[in-house]
C-alpha positions in Angstrom: 19.7 -2.6 59.0 19.5 0.2 56.4 21.1 2.5 58.8 23.9 0.1 59.3 24.4 -0.3 55.6 24.6 3.5 55.2 27.3 3.6 57.8 29.3 0.9 56.0 28.9 2.8 52.7 30.3 5.9 54.3 33.0 3.9 56.1 34.1 2.3 52.8 34.1 5.6 51.0 36.3 7.4 53.6 38.6 4.4 54.0 39.1 4.2 50.2 39.7 7.9 50.0 42.2 7.7 52.8 44.0 4.9 51.1 44.2 6.8 47.8 45.6 9.9 49.6 48.1 7.8 51.6 49.2 5.9 48.4 49.7 9.3 46.6 51.9 10.4 49.5 53.7 7.1 49.4 54.4 7.5 45.7 55.8 11.0 46.3 58.1 9.7 49.1 59.3 6.8 46.9 60.0 9.2 44.1 61.7 12.1 45.9 63.0 10.7 49.1 64.1 7.2 47.8 64.4 7.6 44.1 66.1 11.0 43.9 63.3 12.4 41.8 63.0 9.4 39.5 59.8 7.5 39.5 60.2 3.7 40.0 57.5 1.8 38.1 58.1 -1.2 40.3 56.0 0.5 42.9 53.1 1.4 40.6 50.0 0.8 42.8 48.2 -2.1 41.1 48.6 -5.3 43.1 45.9 -7.5 44.5 46.3 -5.6 47.8 45.9 -2.3 45.9 42.6 -3.0 44.2 40.4 -2.2 47.2 41.8 1.3 47.2 40.0 1.9 43.9 36.9 -0.1 44.6 36.0 1.0 48.1 35.1 4.6 47.2 32.9 3.3 44.3 30.8 1.0 46.6 28.4 3.8 47.7 27.8 4.9 44.1 26.8 1.5 42.8 23.1 1.3 42.1 23.0 -2.5 41.3 22.5 -4.7 44.4 24.2 -7.5 42.6 27.3 -5.3 41.9 27.5 -4.3 45.6 27.3 -7.9 46.7 30.0 -9.0 44.3 32.3 -6.3 45.6 31.6 -7.4 49.2 32.5 -11.0 48.2 35.7 -9.8 46.5 36.6 -7.9 49.7 35.8 -10.9 52.0 37.7 -13.4 49.9 40.4 -12.1 47.5 41.2 -8.9 49.4 41.1 -10.7 52.8 43.4 -13.4 51.4 45.9 -10.8 50.2 45.8 -9.1 53.6 46.5 -12.4 55.4 48.9 -14.1 53.0 51.4 -11.3 53.1 52.2 -11.9 56.7 53.6 -15.4 55.8 56.4 -13.5 54.0 56.7 -9.9 55.2 59.9 -9.1 53.1 57.8 -7.2 50.5 56.4 -4.9 53.2 59.8 -3.4 54.1 60.9 -0.1 52.6 64.0 2.1 52.9 61.8 4.6 54.9 60.3 3.4 58.2 57.1 5.4 57.6 56.5 3.4 54.4 57.1 0.1 56.2 54.6 1.1 58.9 52.2 2.2 56.2 52.5 -1.2 54.5 51.7 -3.1 57.7 48.7 -0.9 58.5 47.5 -1.2 54.9 47.3 -5.0 55.1 45.7 -5.0 58.5 43.1 -2.7 57.1 42.5 -5.1 54.2 41.8 -7.8 56.8 39.4 -5.5 58.7 37.5 -4.5 55.5 37.3 -8.2 54.5 35.7 -9.1 57.9 33.3 -6.2 57.8 32.3 -7.1 54.3 31.7 -10.7 55.2 29.6 -9.8 58.3 27.5 -7.3 56.3 26.9 -9.7 53.4 26.0 -12.6 55.6 23.4 -10.5 57.4 21.7 -9.6 54.1 22.2 -12.3 51.6 22.3 -16.1 51.3 25.7 -16.9 49.9 25.7 -18.6 46.5 28.2 -20.0 44.0 27.1 -17.3 41.6 28.3 -14.5 43.8 31.7 -16.1 44.2 31.9 -16.7 40.4 31.3 -13.1 39.7 33.9 -12.0 42.3 36.3 -14.4 40.6 35.5 -12.9 37.2 36.4 -9.5 38.8 39.7 -11.0 39.9 40.3 -12.3 36.4 39.7 -8.8 34.9 42.2 -7.4 37.4 44.7 -10.0 36.3 44.1 -9.1 32.6 44.6 -5.4 33.5 47.8 -6.3 35.4 49.0 -8.2 32.3 48.3 -5.2 30.1 50.1 -2.9 32.5 53.1 -5.3 32.7 53.4 -5.1 28.9 52.9 -1.4 28.4 54.9 -0.1 31.3 57.8 -2.5 30.6 58.8 0.0 27.9 59.5 2.5 30.7 60.9 0.4 33.5 60.7 -2.8 35.5 57.2 -3.8 36.7 55.6 -6.9 38.0 51.9 -6.3 38.7 50.1 -9.2 40.4 53.5 -11.0 40.3 52.5 -12.5 36.9 55.0 -10.8 34.6 56.8 -13.8 32.9 59.9 -11.6 32.6 60.4 -12.0 36.3 60.8 -15.2 38.3 57.9 -16.2 40.5 59.3 -15.5 43.9 56.2 -15.7 46.1 56.5 -18.0 49.1 55.7 -21.7 48.3 55.1 -21.0 44.6 58.8 -20.3 44.0 59.4 -24.0 44.8 57.1 -24.9 42.0 59.1 -22.5 39.8 62.3 -24.2 40.8 60.9 -27.6 39.9 58.8 -27.0 36.8 59.7 -23.5 35.5 58.4 -20.0 35.8 55.2 -20.5 33.7 54.2 -23.3 36.0 55.0 -21.1 39.0 52.8 -18.2 37.7 49.9 -20.6 36.8 50.0 -22.2 40.2 50.1 -18.9 41.9 46.9 -17.7 40.0 45.2 -21.1 40.7 46.3 -21.0 44.3 44.8 -17.5 44.8 41.5 -18.6 43.4 41.6 -21.7 45.6 42.5 -19.7 48.7 39.6 -17.3 48.1 37.3 -20.3 47.5 38.3 -21.7 50.9 37.6 -18.4 52.6 34.2 -18.2 50.8 33.4 -21.8 52.0 34.3 -20.8 55.6 31.9 -17.8 55.3 29.3 -20.1 53.9 29.7 -22.6 56.8 29.5 -19.7 59.3 26.3 -18.5 57.8 24.8 -22.0 57.9 26.0 -23.0 61.4 25.0 -19.6 63.0 21.6 -18.9 61.6 20.4 -17.0 64.6 23.2 -14.4 64.1 22.6 -14.0 60.4 18.8 -14.2 60.4 18.2 -11.0 58.5 18.5 -12.5 55.0 17.0 -10.8 52.0 16.9 -13.3 49.2 18.7 -12.5 45.9 
């Protein structure tokens, strides 16, 4: 089991590093091939689907077992949700350059793969608990606060809508835009945030049921 965990650590590190490098190249293409040398803050890489790029390389360096498990929960719920949900409305994955559109599709498929790998590894080593999901949700909350701060600071330089929660812009995510139409933008943003937590909760519940219904597969538990 330890050998398998080491392989996952290395896999996460190299995947995260590859994502960072590919995102850097993407930003260069957007700036010089699409933007004629002008950087467009709209594409600043800090959305829910961008967060794993920063967290994956850190996983192997974390000494705390709890911190590692919280990251795995985040990947198998919030990141997995982001990877899956985008395919219900793929308009945001299309760019002026075909290579960037391909990159976007591969990126979100990778998020799904990372989420599944994280779930399988965690279920084989840990009994799932509400506490772990609570901490992962706190991490999501911190990301939302960081996105809010970025939306405020960078708005002085250009248009930006990190995590799609900038009140300056109309909530336009699928389904939630209907709430915006009926009850206003603030209600649309609030429902989007609540819906994200609810969606992640449902995924965590599914993982929990899998662990309980398939005990022979996930018998290598080490208690928290």
